[in-house]
C-alpha positions in Angstrom: -17.2 1.1 91.7 -17.6 3.7 89.0 -18.4 2.4 85.6 -20.7 2.4 82.6 -24.5 2.4 82.9 -26.3 -0.8 82.1 -27.5 -1.6 78.6 -30.2 0.9 77.5 -33.7 -0.5 77.5 -34.1 1.0 74.0 -31.4 -1.4 72.7 -33.1 -4.4 74.3 -36.4 -3.4 72.8 -34.8 -3.1 69.4 -33.2 -6.5 69.7 -36.5 -8.1 70.8 -38.4 -6.3 68.0 -36.0 -7.8 65.4 -36.5 -11.2 66.8 -40.3 -10.7 67.0 -40.4 -10.2 63.2 -38.9 -13.6 62.7 -41.0 -15.2 65.3 -44.2 -14.1 63.8 -43.4 -16.1 60.7 -43.7 -19.4 62.5 -45.6 -18.6 65.7 -48.4 -16.4 64.3 -49.1 -12.7 64.1 -50.3 -12.3 67.7 -47.1 -13.5 69.3 -46.1 -11.6 72.4 -42.4 -11.1 73.0 -40.6 -10.4 76.3 -37.3 -10.2 78.0 -36.1 -12.3 80.9 -33.0 -11.0 82.7 -30.4 -13.0 84.5 -29.6 -12.3 88.2 -26.7 -12.8 90.6 -26.8 -13.1 94.4 -24.9 -10.3 96.0 -25.5 -11.9 99.4 -26.7 -15.4 100.1 -26.7 -16.2 103.8 -28.0 -19.7 104.4 -29.1 -20.5 107.9 -30.0 -23.7 109.7 -32.6 -26.2 108.3 -36.1 -25.7 109.6 -38.6 -28.3 110.7 -40.2 -28.1 107.2 -36.9 -29.1 105.6 -36.2 -25.6 104.2 -33.4 -23.4 105.3 -33.6 -19.9 106.7 -32.1 -17.6 104.0 -31.1 -13.9 103.8 -30.8 -13.2 100.1 -30.1 -10.2 98.0 -30.7 -10.7 94.3 -29.7 -8.2 91.5 -30.9 -8.3 87.9 -28.4 -8.1 85.0 -28.6 -6.7 81.5 -27.9 -10.2 80.2 -31.2 -11.7 79.2 -33.2 -14.4 77.4 -35.8 -13.4 74.8 -39.2 -15.2 75.2 -42.0 -15.5 72.7 -45.5 -16.6 73.6 -48.6 -17.2 71.5 -52.0 -18.6 72.4 -54.1 -20.4 69.7 -57.7 -21.6 69.9 -58.1 -25.3 70.3 -59.5 -25.7 66.7 -56.7 -23.7 65.1 -54.4 -25.4 62.6 -51.5 -24.9 65.0 -53.3 -26.6 67.8 -54.5 -29.5 65.6 -50.9 -30.0 64.4 -49.5 -30.0 68.0 -52.2 -32.5 69.1 -51.4 -34.7 66.2 -47.7 -34.6 67.1 -48.4 -35.5 70.7 -50.6 -38.4 69.7 -48.4 -39.7 66.9 -44.9 -39.6 68.5 -43.9 -40.3 72.0 -40.7 -38.2 71.6 -42.9 -35.2 71.0 -43.8 -35.2 74.7 -40.4 -33.7 75.3 -41.7 -30.5 73.8 -45.4 -30.9 74.4 -47.4 -31.3 77.6 -51.1 -31.2 78.7 -51.5 -29.0 81.8 -54.1 -26.7 83.3 -56.9 -27.3 85.8 -58.5 -29.9 83.5 -55.4 -31.0 81.6 -56.9 -29.0 78.7 -54.0 -26.6 78.0 -51.6 -28.0 75.4 -48.2 -26.3 75.9 -45.2 -26.5 73.6 -41.8 -25.2 74.8 -38.9 -24.7 72.3 -35.6 -23.7 73.7 -33.0 -22.4 71.3 -29.4 -21.9 72.3 -28.3 -18.6 70.7 -24.8 -18.1 72.2 -23.8 -21.5 73.6 -25.7 -20.7 76.8 -26.6 -24.4 77.3 -23.0 -25.5 77.0 -22.6 -29.3 77.1 -26.1 -30.0 78.5 -28.0 -32.8 76.8 -30.2 -31.3 74.0 -28.0 -28.3 73.4 -26.1 -27.5 70.2 -28.9 -26.0 68.2 -31.6 -28.6 68.9 -34.9 -26.7 69.1 -36.4 -28.6 71.9 -36.6 -28.5 75.7 -33.6 -29.6 77.6 -36.0 -30.7 80.2 -39.2 -32.6 79.4 -41.8 -29.9 78.7 -43.9 -30.7 81.8 -40.8 -30.2 84.0 -39.8 -26.9 82.4 -40.5 -23.9 84.6 -42.0 -22.1 81.6 -44.6 -24.8 81.2 -45.2 -24.8 85.0 -45.9 -21.1 84.8 -48.6 -21.6 82.1 -50.2 -24.3 84.3 -50.1 -22.2 87.4 -51.6 -19.1 85.8 -54.3 -21.0 84.0 -55.2 -22.8 87.2 -55.3 -19.5 89.2 -57.6 -18.0 86.6 -59.8 -21.1 86.4 -59.3 -21.2 82.6 -60.9 -24.5 81.6 -61.2 -24.0 77.9 -58.9 -25.9 75.5 -56.1 -23.8 74.2 -52.6 -24.2 72.6 -49.8 -22.2 74.2 -46.6 -22.1 72.1 -43.5 -20.8 74.0 -40.1 -20.1 72.4 -37.1 -19.3 74.6 -34.0 -17.9 73.0 -31.4 -18.8 75.6 -28.6 -16.3 76.3 -28.4 -16.9 80.1 -26.0 -19.8 81.0 -27.8 -22.9 82.3 -27.0 -24.6 85.6 -25.2 -21.5 86.6 -27.0 -19.9 89.5 -28.1 -17.1 87.3 -31.9 -17.8 87.5 -32.5 -18.2 83.8 -35.3 -20.8 84.2 -37.0 -18.7 86.9 -36.8 -15.5 84.8 -38.2 -17.3 81.8 -41.1 -18.5 83.9 -41.8 -15.0 85.1 -41.7 -13.7 81.5 -44.1 -16.4 80.4 -46.5 -15.2 83.2 -46.2 -11.6 81.9 -46.7 -12.6 78.3 -49.7 -14.9 79.1 -51.2 -12.1 81.2 -51.1 -9.9 78.1 -52.8 -12.6 76.0 -55.5 -13.3 78.6 -56.1 -9.7 79.6 -54.9 -10.1 83.1 -54.0 -6.7 84.8 -53.6 -7.9 88.4 -50.0 -7.5 89.7 -50.9 -9.0 93.0 -52.3 -12.2 91.4 -49.2 -12.6 89.2 -47.0 -12.2 92.2 -48.9 -14.9 94.1 -48.7 -17.2 91.1 -45.0 -16.5 90.7 -44.3 -17.2 94.4 -46.0 -20.5 94.1 -43.5 -21.5 91.4 -40.4 -20.2 93.3 -39.0 -17.2 95.2 -36.8 -16.3 92.3 -39.7 -16.2 89.9 -41.5 -13.6 92.1 -38.3 -11.6 92.2 -38.0 -11.4 88.4 -41.4 -9.8 88.1 -40.0 -6.9 90.1 -36.4 -6.9 88.9 -33.7 -4.5 90.0 -32.3 -5.4 93.4 -34.2 -6.7 96.4 -33.7 -8.3 99.8 -35.6 -11.5 100.7 -35.6 -13.5 103.9 -37.6 -16.3 105.5 -36.9 -19.4 103.3 -35.8 -16.9 100.6 -39.5 -16.3 99.6 -40.4 -13.3 101.8 -39.8 -9.9 100.2 -38.3 -7.4 102.6 -37.6 -4.3 100.4 -36.2 -3.2 97.1 -32.7 -1.7 97.1 -31.4 1.1 94.8 -29.7 -0.9 92.0 -26.1 -0.8 90.8 -25.2 0.4 87.4 -21.7 -1.0 87.2 -20.2 -3.5 84.7 -19.3 -7.1 85.6 -18.1 -10.2 83.9 -19.7 -13.6 84.4 -17.5 -16.7 84.0 -18.7 -20.3 84.2 -17.1 -23.7 83.7 -18.9 -26.2 81.4 -20.0 -28.2 84.4 -23.0 -27.3 86.5 -23.8 -27.8 90.1 -26.8 -29.6 91.5 -28.6 -27.2 94.0 -29.6 -30.3 96.0 -26.0 -31.5 96.2 -24.8 -28.1 97.2 -27.2 -27.8 100.1 -26.4 -31.4 101.3 -22.7 -30.4 101.3 -23.6 -27.2 103.2 -25.5 -29.2 105.8 -22.5 -31.4 106.3 -20.2 -28.5 106.8 -22.3 -25.3 107.4 -20.8 -21.9 106.7 -23.1 -19.4 108.3 -22.9 -15.7 107.5 -21.2 -13.7 110.3 -23.5 -11.5 112.4 -21.7 -8.4 111.3 -22.3 -9.1 107.7 -26.0 -9.9 108.3 -26.3 -6.5 110.2 -24.9 -4.7 107.2 -27.3 -6.4 104.8 -30.3 -5.7 107.1 -29.3 -2.0 107.2 -28.6 -1.6 103.5 -30.8 0.6 101.4 -28.6 0.6 98.3 -27.2 -2.5 96.5 -23.7 -1.0 96.7 -24.0 -1.2 100.5 -24.4 -5.0 100.4 -21.3 -7.0 101.3 -20.5 -9.9 98.9 -21.0 -13.2 100.6 -22.3 -16.7 99.7 -22.8 -19.5 102.3 -22.8 -22.1 99.5 -19.5 -21.2 97.9 -17.4 -23.7 99.8 -20.1 -26.4 99.6 -20.4 -26.0 95.8 -16.6 -26.2 95.4 -16.6 -29.5 97.4 -19.2 -30.9 95.0 -17.6 -29.6 91.9 -13.8 -29.0 92.5 -13.4 -27.3 89.1 -15.2 -24.2 90.6 -12.1 -23.5 92.8 -10.0 -23.3 89.6 -12.5 -20.9 88.0 -12.5 -18.7 91.1 -8.7 -18.6 91.3 -8.4 -18.0 87.6 -10.8 -15.1 87.8 -9.2 -13.5 90.8 -5.8 -13.5 89.0 -7.0 -11.6 86.0 -5.9 -8.0 85.4 -8.4 -5.5 86.6 -10.1 -8.0 88.9 -10.1 -7.6 92.7 -10.6 -10.8 94.7 -12.9 -8.7 97.1 -15.3 -8.2 94.1 -15.5 -11.9 93.0 -18.4 -14.2 94.1 -20.2 -17.3 93.1 -23.8 -16.8 92.3 -26.5 -19.0 93.9 -25.4 -22.6 94.2 -23.1 -22.1 91.2 -21.5 -22.8 88.9 -21.1 -19.2 87.6 -18.8 -16.6 89.2 -19.1 -12.9 88.7 -16.5 -10.1 89.2 -17.5 -6.4 89.5 -15.3 -4.4 87.1 -14.3 -0.7 86.8 -15.2 -0.5 83.1 -17.1 -2.4 80.5 -13.9 -2.7 78.4 -12.2 -4.4 81.4 -15.1 -6.8 81.7 -15.0 -7.6 78.0 -11.2 -8.3 78.1 -11.7 -10.7 80.9 -14.6 -12.4 79.1 -12.4 -12.8 76.0 -9.6 -14.4 78.0 -12.1 -16.7 79.8 -13.5 -17.9 76.4 -9.9 -18.7 75.3 -9.4 -20.7 78.5 -12.5 -22.8 77.7 -15.0 -21.2 80.0 -18.4 -19.7 79.2 -18.2 -16.0 79.8 -20.1 -12.7 79.2 -19.4 -9.1 79.9 -22.6 -7.4 81.1 -23.8 -4.9 83.7 -26.1 -4.7 86.7 -29.6 -3.6 85.7 -33.0 -2.5 86.9 -34.5 -4.7 84.2 -37.4 -7.1 85.1 -39.1 -10.0 83.3 -41.8 -8.3 81.2 -43.8 -8.4 78.0 -42.8 -5.7 75.5 
């Protein structure tokens, strides 16, 4: 489909630079900023469950211009910032929601602040402007990224890592926001710690999750195995799309359980097209989990039907991403995508007009 190019990187850099100026006021002068793009799955072919409990997966992911902004700073253990964080951790049990001790010797004090900038967290607990983790800090993928990289590097010195994530990627949507944030944290910490080893970062990212490793590369790529094995990069799309999501999310675990009860395997003809594809625009849109997710969360069927009925939207170009609950529709123009997004917001959905992108999670 012909359309506008994706958001220029210069615009993204300018936006992040403006946010960096504010972040330095409360995170310190050495804060590193980064961008963490969303993704959609152009093709998600889930196979049978293996003996290890995982499923065979053929997966084509594509980065979007929609992105979170991430800030990371590292302070010495005897800095005022570290002493204040330690005091908070010791004095108030609730502070553990934003603070955690991780690292090879539990010596890395990590704080994660998540700030909802555009209603990205919807009705999730902790949303609505609360500057704290929706998940407990130790369970947040950003914190797990700090732990994994420190452990891989054998960093045993006491340090305080402060992470701020300005959320613009919808949560519980199948858009990979948490994984992209984790990849961006890896890139920002690599800048702080002087790590210039792409292979090491890729291994660490892969230990956290297949999506995390993808975001370090960005663009479009084909994976197989259990979804973790990189096959090849694909020439990315540059066309606009609209992302629409109900307030409700979908549990990935529940979606896979529903799939196992009533499998919807990808047809061999579609798999052959994916395996032969060199460009993202050659990939057929398909998601094995679509019916399963709709059985778990019936509202998804209403979202899909609503989106397919919108002017300028072709049902052949509409697909659920990941295990849901977001749908995307490829559009002819960005103006068309914006019009659908505006109507979706009026209908009570979360929505954003954006574009496919070659963007990756990176420190700027």
